[in-house]
VEXDREN-2710 file (C-alpha; in Angstrom, 1 decimal):
% VEXDREN-2710
k/r/px/py/pz
1/UNK/34.6/-23.4/136.0
2/UNK/33.4/-23.8/132.8
3/UNK/31.7/-20.3/132.4
4/UNK/35.3/-18.8/133.0
5/UNK/37.4/-20.8/130.7
6/UNK/34.7/-19.9/128.1
7/UNK/35.9/-16.2/128.6
8/UNK/39.5/-17.3/128.5
9/UNK/38.8/-19.2/125.3
10/UNK/37.0/-16.3/122.9
11/UNK/39.0/-13.6/124.8
12/UNK/42.7/-15.0/125.1
13/UNK/44.1/-11.6/126.0
14/UNK/41.9/-11.2/129.1
15/UNK/44.0/-10.4/132.0
16/UNK/41.5/-9.7/134.9
17/UNK/37.9/-10.8/135.6
18/UNK/35.6/-8.9/137.8
19/UNK/33.0/-11.0/139.6
20/UNK/29.7/-9.4/140.5
21/UNK/27.8/-11.0/143.2
22/UNK/25.9/-9.6/145.9
23/UNK/26.1/-9.5/149.8
24/UNK/23.1/-11.6/151.0
25/UNK/24.0/-15.0/153.2
26/UNK/23.2/-16.9/149.9
27/UNK/25.1/-14.6/147.9
28/UNK/28.0/-14.9/150.0
29/UNK/27.5/-18.8/150.3
30/UNK/28.2/-18.9/146.3
31/UNK/31.0/-16.4/146.7
32/UNK/32.8/-18.8/148.7
33/UNK/32.1/-21.7/146.5
34/UNK/33.1/-20.0/143.3
35/UNK/36.4/-18.9/145.0
36/UNK/36.9/-22.5/145.6
37/UNK/36.0/-23.8/142.4
38/UNK/38.3/-21.2/140.5
39/UNK/41.6/-21.6/142.4
40/UNK/43.0/-23.4/139.6
41/UNK/42.6/-20.2/137.6
42/UNK/44.5/-18.1/140.0
43/UNK/47.8/-18.3/138.0
44/UNK/46.1/-17.6/134.6
45/UNK/44.3/-14.5/135.5
46/UNK/43.5/-12.1/138.3
47/UNK/39.9/-12.5/140.0
48/UNK/38.5/-9.4/141.4
49/UNK/35.5/-9.8/143.9
50/UNK/32.9/-7.0/144.3
51/UNK/30.8/-8.6/147.1
52/UNK/32.0/-6.1/149.6
53/UNK/31.1/-3.2/147.5
54/UNK/27.9/-1.1/147.2
55/UNK/26.0/-1.6/143.8
56/UNK/26.8/2.3/143.0
57/UNK/30.5/1.7/143.6
58/UNK/30.3/-1.5/141.2
59/UNK/29.0/0.7/138.6
60/UNK/31.7/3.4/139.0
61/UNK/34.3/0.7/138.8
62/UNK/33.0/-1.2/136.1
63/UNK/33.0/2.0/133.9
64/UNK/36.5/2.4/134.3
65/UNK/37.9/-0.9/133.9
66/UNK/41.7/-1.3/132.4
67/UNK/42.0/-3.1/128.9
68/UNK/41.6/-6.9/128.7
69/UNK/39.1/-7.3/131.5
70/UNK/36.0/-8.8/131.6
71/UNK/32.9/-8.9/133.7
72/UNK/31.2/-12.2/135.0
73/UNK/27.5/-11.4/136.6
74/UNK/26.5/-13.9/139.1
75/UNK/23.7/-12.5/141.3
76/UNK/22.7/-9.3/142.7
77/UNK/19.8/-9.5/145.2
78/UNK/21.2/-7.3/148.2
79/UNK/24.7/-5.2/147.8
80/UNK/27.2/-4.6/150.6
81/UNK/25.3/-1.3/151.6
82/UNK/22.1/-3.6/152.4
83/UNK/20.3/-2.2/149.3
84/UNK/18.0/-4.6/147.9
85/UNK/18.0/-4.9/144.0
86/UNK/16.1/-6.9/141.3
87/UNK/18.7/-8.7/139.4
88/UNK/17.5/-8.0/135.7
89/UNK/17.2/-4.1/136.5
90/UNK/20.4/-4.2/138.3
91/UNK/22.3/-6.2/135.3
92/UNK/21.0/-3.6/132.8
93/UNK/22.4/-0.7/134.9
94/UNK/25.7/-2.5/134.9
95/UNK/25.4/-2.9/131.0
96/UNK/24.7/0.8/130.5
97/UNK/27.8/1.6/132.6
98/UNK/30.5/-1.0/131.7
99/UNK/33.3/-0.7/129.2
100/UNK/33.9/-4.5/129.2
101/UNK/31.9/-7.5/128.2
102/UNK/29.9/-9.2/130.6
103/UNK/29.5/-12.8/130.9
104/UNK/27.1/-15.2/133.0
105/UNK/26.2/-18.7/133.0
106/UNK/22.1/-18.1/133.9
107/UNK/19.8/-18.1/131.1
108/UNK/17.5/-15.7/132.7
109/UNK/20.1/-13.0/132.1
110/UNK/20.7/-14.0/128.5
111/UNK/19.8/-11.4/126.1
112/UNK/20.1/-8.4/128.5
113/UNK/23.6/-7.6/128.0
114/UNK/25.5/-10.6/128.4
115/UNK/27.9/-12.2/125.9
116/UNK/26.7/-15.9/126.7
117/UNK/28.8/-19.1/127.0
118/UNK/27.7/-22.3/128.6
119/UNK/24.6/-21.8/130.7
120/UNK/22.3/-23.6/132.8
121/UNK/18.5/-23.8/131.3
122/UNK/15.8/-22.8/132.9
123/UNK/13.4/-25.1/131.3
124/UNK/15.6/-28.3/132.4
125/UNK/16.2/-27.0/136.0
126/UNK/12.3/-26.4/136.3
127/UNK/11.3/-29.7/134.7
128/UNK/13.6/-31.6/137.4
129/UNK/12.3/-29.6/140.3
130/UNK/8.7/-29.9/139.5
131/UNK/9.3/-33.6/138.9
132/UNK/11.1/-34.0/142.5
133/UNK/8.0/-31.7/143.8
134/UNK/5.1/-34.0/142.6
135/UNK/7.0/-37.3/144.0
136/UNK/7.1/-35.8/147.3
137/UNK/3.5/-34.7/147.3
138/UNK/2.8/-38.2/146.1
139/UNK/4.4/-39.5/149.5
140/UNK/8.0/-40.2/148.7
141/UNK/10.7/-39.6/150.8
142/UNK/12.9/-36.9/149.9
143/UNK/15.9/-38.9/150.8
144/UNK/14.9/-41.4/148.2
145/UNK/14.6/-39.1/145.5
146/UNK/17.7/-39.6/143.3
147/UNK/18.7/-36.8/140.8
148/UNK/21.9/-36.4/138.4
149/UNK/23.6/-33.0/138.7
150/UNK/22.4/-30.5/136.1
151/UNK/25.2/-29.5/133.6
152/UNK/25.7/-26.7/131.1
153/UNK/23.6/-26.9/127.8
154/UNK/25.6/-26.1/124.5
155/UNK/26.9/-22.7/124.7
156/UNK/24.8/-19.6/123.3
157/UNK/26.0/-16.2/122.3
158/UNK/24.3/-13.1/121.6
159/UNK/25.4/-11.8/118.2
160/UNK/25.0/-8.4/119.2
161/UNK/27.5/-8.5/122.0
162/UNK/29.9/-10.3/119.7
163/UNK/29.7/-7.3/117.4
164/UNK/29.8/-4.9/119.8
165/UNK/33.2/-6.1/121.5
166/UNK/34.6/-7.3/118.5
167/UNK/34.7/-11.1/119.2
168/UNK/35.4/-13.2/116.2
169/UNK/32.9/-16.4/115.7
170/UNK/35.9/-18.3/115.0
171/UNK/36.7/-18.6/118.3
172/UNK/33.5/-19.9/119.9
173/UNK/33.3/-23.5/120.8
174/UNK/32.4/-25.9/118.2
175/UNK/28.3/-26.4/118.4
176/UNK/27.8/-22.7/119.7
177/UNK/24.2/-21.4/119.0
178/UNK/24.5/-17.6/118.0
179/UNK/21.1/-16.0/118.4
180/UNK/19.6/-12.7/117.9
181/UNK/21.7/-12.3/114.7
182/UNK/20.6/-9.1/112.6
183/UNK/20.2/-10.0/109.2
184/UNK/22.4/-8.1/106.6
185/UNK/20.7/-6.0/103.8
186/UNK/21.3/-8.8/101.4
187/UNK/19.6/-11.4/103.6
188/UNK/16.6/-9.0/104.5
189/UNK/16.1/-7.9/100.8
190/UNK/17.4/-10.8/98.8
191/UNK/14.6/-10.9/96.4
192/UNK/14.1/-7.2/96.0
193/UNK/17.9/-6.9/95.5
194/UNK/17.8/-9.6/92.6
195/UNK/14.6/-8.2/91.0
196/UNK/16.1/-4.5/91.1
197/UNK/19.6/-6.0/89.7
198/UNK/17.7/-7.9/87.0
199/UNK/15.7/-4.9/86.0
200/UNK/18.7/-2.8/86.0
201/UNK/20.5/-5.5/84.0
202/UNK/17.7/-5.6/81.3
203/UNK/17.6/-1.8/81.3
204/UNK/21.4/-1.7/80.6
205/UNK/21.2/-4.3/78.1
206/UNK/18.5/-2.3/76.3
207/UNK/20.3/0.8/76.7
208/UNK/23.3/-0.9/75.2
209/UNK/21.4/-2.2/72.1
210/UNK/19.8/1.2/71.6
211/UNK/23.2/2.8/71.7
212/UNK/24.6/0.1/69.4
213/UNK/21.7/0.5/67.1
214/UNK/21.9/4.3/67.0
215/UNK/25.7/4.1/66.2
216/UNK/24.6/1.6/63.4
217/UNK/22.2/4.1/62.1
218/UNK/24.7/7.1/62.2
219/UNK/27.1/5.0/60.3
220/UNK/24.5/4.0/57.8
221/UNK/23.5/7.6/57.5
222/UNK/26.9/8.9/56.7
223/UNK/27.3/6.0/54.0
224/UNK/23.9/6.6/52.8
225/UNK/24.9/10.3/52.3
226/UNK/28.2/9.5/50.8
227/UNK/26.3/7.0/48.3
228/UNK/23.8/9.9/47.5
229/UNK/26.6/12.3/46.7
230/UNK/28.3/10.0/44.5
231/UNK/25.1/9.3/42.7
232/UNK/24.3/13.0/42.5
233/UNK/27.8/13.7/41.1
234/UNK/27.4/11.1/38.4
235/UNK/23.8/12.3/37.7
236/UNK/25.3/16.2/37.4
237/UNK/27.9/15.0/34.8
238/UNK/25.0/13.6/32.8
239/UNK/22.9/16.7/33.1
240/UNK/26.1/18.7/32.4
241/UNK/26.5/16.3/29.1
242/UNK/22.9/17.9/28.0
243/UNK/24.5/21.4/28.6
244/UNK/27.5/20.9/26.7
245/UNK/26.2/22.5/23.4
246/UNK/24.5/25.6/25.8
247/UNK/27.9/26.0/27.5
248/UNK/30.3/25.8/24.7
249/UNK/27.9/28.8/22.7
250/UNK/27.8/30.7/26.4
251/UNK/31.7/30.6/26.1
252/UNK/32.2/31.2/22.6
253/UNK/30.3/34.5/22.8
254/UNK/32.2/36.2/25.2
255/UNK/35.4/34.8/24.0
256/UNK/34.6/35.7/20.3
257/UNK/33.7/39.3/21.5
258/UNK/36.9/39.6/23.9
259/UNK/38.9/38.4/20.5
260/UNK/37.1/41.1/18.1
261/UNK/37.5/43.9/20.8
262/UNK/41.0/43.1/21.1
263/UNK/41.8/43.1/17.5
264/UNK/40.0/46.4/17.1
265/UNK/41.9/48.2/19.9
266/UNK/45.4/46.9/18.5
267/UNK/44.3/48.5/14.8
268/UNK/43.4/51.5/16.5
269/UNK/46.6/51.9/18.6
270/UNK/48.5/51.9/15.3
271/UNK/46.8/55.1/14.3
272/UNK/48.7/58.3/14.5
273/UNK/46.2/59.8/16.9
274/UNK/44.0/56.8/18.6
275/UNK/40.9/57.6/20.0
276/UNK/41.3/57.1/23.7
277/UNK/37.8/57.3/24.6
278/UNK/36.9/54.5/22.1
279/UNK/39.6/52.3/23.3
280/UNK/38.2/52.8/27.0
281/UNK/35.0/51.7/26.0
282/UNK/36.6/48.7/24.1
283/UNK/38.5/47.6/27.5
284/UNK/35.1/47.9/29.3
285/UNK/33.4/45.7/26.6
286/UNK/36.4/43.0/27.3
287/UNK/36.2/43.3/30.9
288/UNK/32.4/42.7/30.8
289/UNK/32.9/39.9/28.5
290/UNK/35.6/38.1/30.4
291/UNK/33.5/38.4/33.5
292/UNK/30.6/36.6/31.8
293/UNK/32.9/33.8/30.7
294/UNK/34.4/33.5/34.4
295/UNK/30.7/33.1/35.5
296/UNK/30.1/30.4/33.0
297/UNK/33.1/28.6/34.1
298/UNK/32.2/29.2/37.7
299/UNK/28.8/27.8/37.5
300/UNK/30.1/24.8/35.5
301/UNK/32.8/24.1/38.2
302/UNK/30.3/24.4/40.9
303/UNK/27.9/22.0/39.5
304/UNK/30.6/19.6/38.9
305/UNK/32.4/20.0/41.8
306/UNK/32.6/16.5/43.8
307/UNK/31.9/17.4/47.4
308/UNK/30.5/15.6/50.6
309/UNK/27.0/16.6/51.7
310/UNK/27.2/20.1/53.3
311/UNK/24.3/21.6/55.3
312/UNK/24.3/25.5/55.3
313/UNK/22.1/28.4/54.8
314/UNK/20.8/28.9/51.4
315/UNK/18.9/31.8/49.7
316/UNK/16.4/29.8/47.5
317/UNK/15.7/32.5/45.1
318/UNK/19.3/33.1/44.2
319/UNK/20.2/29.3/43.9
320/UNK/17.2/28.7/41.6
321/UNK/18.3/31.7/39.5
322/UNK/21.6/30.4/39.1
323/UNK/20.4/27.0/38.0
324/UNK/18.3/28.8/35.3
325/UNK/21.7/30.7/34.2
326/UNK/23.2/27.3/33.4
327/UNK/19.9/26.0/31.3
328/UNK/19.2/29.4/29.6
329/UNK/21.4/28.8/26.7
330/UNK/19.8/25.4/26.0
331/UNK/16.5/26.9/26.1
332/UNK/17.4/29.7/23.7
333/UNK/19.2/27.2/21.4
334/UNK/15.9/25.2/21.3
335/UNK/13.7/28.2/21.1
336/UNK/11.9/27.6/24.4
337/UNK/10.9/30.1/26.4
338/UNK/12.3/29.9/30.1
339/UNK/10.4/32.0/32.6
340/UNK/11.5/32.6/36.1
341/UNK/9.2/34.4/38.9
342/UNK/11.0/34.4/42.2
343/UNK/9.4/35.0/45.8
344/UNK/9.1/39.0/46.5
345/UNK/10.8/38.2/49.8
346/UNK/14.1/36.1/50.6
347/UNK/13.6/32.4/51.3
348/UNK/16.2/30.9/53.5
349/UNK/16.4/27.2/53.7
350/UNK/19.0/24.8/55.1
351/UNK/20.7/22.3/52.9
352/UNK/23.3/21.5/50.2
353/UNK/23.3/24.3/47.5
354/UNK/24.7/22.2/44.9
355/UNK/22.3/19.0/45.2
356/UNK/19.3/21.5/45.6
357/UNK/20.6/23.1/42.3
358/UNK/20.9/19.8/40.5
359/UNK/17.2/19.0/41.5
360/UNK/16.2/22.3/39.9
361/UNK/18.1/21.7/36.7
362/UNK/17.1/18.1/36.2
363/UNK/13.7/19.3/36.4
364/UNK/14.3/22.0/33.9
365/UNK/16.1/19.7/31.4
366/UNK/12.9/17.1/31.8
367/UNK/10.5/20.0/31.0
368/UNK/12.6/21.2/28.0
369/UNK/12.8/17.6/26.7
370/UNK/9.3/17.0/27.3
371/UNK/8.2/20.0/25.0
372/UNK/11.0/19.7/22.5
373/UNK/8.6/18.3/19.8
374/UNK/5.9/20.9/20.5
375/UNK/5.2/23.9/18.1
376/UNK/7.7/26.5/18.6
377/UNK/5.3/29.0/20.0
378/UNK/4.0/26.7/22.6
379/UNK/7.3/25.7/24.1
380/UNK/7.5/27.2/27.7
381/UNK/9.0/26.2/30.8
382/UNK/8.1/28.1/33.7
383/UNK/10.0/28.1/37.2
384/UNK/8.5/30.0/40.3
385/UNK/9.5/30.3/44.2
386/UNK/7.1/31.4/46.7
387/UNK/6.6/31.1/50.5
388/UNK/3.6/28.5/51.7
389/UNK/3.1/28.8/55.5
390/UNK/6.5/27.5/57.1
391/UNK/7.9/26.0/53.8
392/UNK/9.6/27.4/50.7
393/UNK/7.9/26.0/47.3
394/UNK/9.5/25.7/44.1
395/UNK/7.5/25.1/41.1
396/UNK/8.7/23.9/37.7
397/UNK/6.1/23.5/35.0
398/UNK/6.0/23.0/31.1
399/UNK/3.5/23.1/28.3
400/UNK/4.0/19.6/27.2
401/UNK/1.7/16.6/26.9
402/UNK/1.8/16.1/30.8
403/UNK/2.4/12.8/32.6
404/UNK/-0.1/10.1/31.8
405/UNK/-2.3/9.2/35.1
406/UNK/-0.9/5.6/35.4
407/UNK/2.7/6.9/35.4
408/UNK/2.2/9.5/38.1
409/UNK/2.5/7.1/40.8
410/UNK/5.9/5.8/39.4
411/UNK/7.6/8.6/38.2
412/UNK/10.0/8.9/41.1
413/UNK/10.6/5.0/41.1
414/UNK/14.6/4.2/40.0
415/UNK/14.8/3.1/36.4
416/UNK/11.4/4.3/35.6
417/UNK/11.3/6.5/32.3
418/UNK/9.0/7.6/29.6
419/UNK/12.3/8.9/27.5
420/UNK/13.5/6.5/24.8
421/UNK/17.3/7.2/25.8
422/UNK/16.4/7.7/29.4
423/UNK/17.7/5.6/32.4
424/UNK/15.1/6.6/34.9
425/UNK/17.3/7.8/37.6
426/UNK/16.9/11.7/37.5
427/UNK/13.7/12.1/39.2
428/UNK/14.5/9.2/41.7
429/UNK/17.8/11.1/42.8
430/UNK/15.9/14.4/43.0
431/UNK/13.4/12.7/45.5
432/UNK/16.3/11.3/47.6
433/UNK/17.9/14.7/47.7
434/UNK/14.7/16.6/48.6
435/UNK/13.8/14.1/51.2
436/UNK/17.4/14.3/52.8
437/UNK/16.5/18.0/53.1
438/UNK/13.3/17.0/55.2
439/UNK/11.4/18.2/52.1
440/UNK/8.7/16.8/49.9
441/UNK/8.5/16.7/45.8
442/UNK/5.3/16.0/43.9
443/UNK/4.2/15.5/40.2
444/UNK/0.8/16.4/38.5
445/UNK/-0.8/17.0/35.3
446/UNK/-2.1/20.5/35.0
447/UNK/-5.6/21.1/33.8
448/UNK/-4.6/22.8/30.9
449/UNK/-1.7/20.5/30.0
450/UNK/1.8/20.1/30.8
451/UNK/3.5/18.4/33.6
452/UNK/3.8/20.3/37.2
453/UNK/6.6/19.6/39.8
454/UNK/6.4/20.8/43.2
455/UNK/9.0/20.8/45.9
456/UNK/8.6/21.9/49.4
457/UNK/11.4/22.8/51.8
458/UNK/11.1/23.8/55.6
459/UNK/12.0/27.7/56.0
460/UNK/14.7/28.5/58.7
461/UNK/13.5/32.2/59.1
END
């Protein structure tokens, strides 16, 4: 009775229970005993008996049972057709064919396809049987041996069958034991998964930190370039201040020529028969002088223009030539020979043309300052460009006293200067600009005297 009530407890929607028991005399005895014991359940559930069927017929019926049906496995040693069966093999065949859960109260069949429930334990039954046999063998009369009925042990259930038939563990009786439980992935690989998760978290933290640091570096780089642009702009104003006289002279010459030519043309037009060819030449001179003045103003505006750091393709020879054009009048005014020897082939680099031009201009002005007190015949600043391997080289040299050996290591330091009126920022800014263009700048004293500054920048083609 307990085994059948267990079925109704964990499967409350059960409408019929098919009882599988064989047809041998012993099995027929147990069929009658079970029928008698289960009479009280007759009104709750339909009981279907298979003891009058062959095992083949039982398998066919078990494969096509209606919903809300359960199978109860009793014993199968001989079927109704007289075929002898081994019970464990017969149970496996039934399990393979059945479309409904199978229950049994006998422990030997547990684990071979039955769901489970309260059951008789073989160990306890065997223990009592052996004790009784030993007593009889010891001379005791069988009638004198007393024994207590063997009850059901605590319910046991096969976890695999609970999963197969969708039986909730919450419906199992209190104190039930669930066996054959398969460990989940978490239970099976808990420590490995924790280790992997820890590694992933650490890596995520490192990647996040690296991304944050990269972002900080990018912001710092942008801010550094902005500060460099501002400082370079201030330095350009300082350099242009030294060129003021030269610039005024360069502008006065073409403007004065324009005025003279215009007045001459005006007088010629008042004549009775003006010389048209002469007036045409005068107009050509005015156009040439106007273009010359416009070029001086363009150069001045370009070097004073405040722009952000802009990287683009630069033809180095033209850039250096323009810087020399700005310093040419100063050199002439100081009676300094300014020589430019460009490379025979184009030199293309990537960078900001205004800032690179400022570096060259600073070096030229420094060279002119260094030879200001030298004899007029020995005042010379030389600028040249050439290609050295995969680098473009700019060399600026002078014929001055050169740089003291003790000062060579410090000439590019901020606020270091050998000029009485100098602030010591020109060469420091020049070094910063060149390094921002992935180049190098160096200083040396030439064997014959005079300073030599060498700039090297990567060539792009």
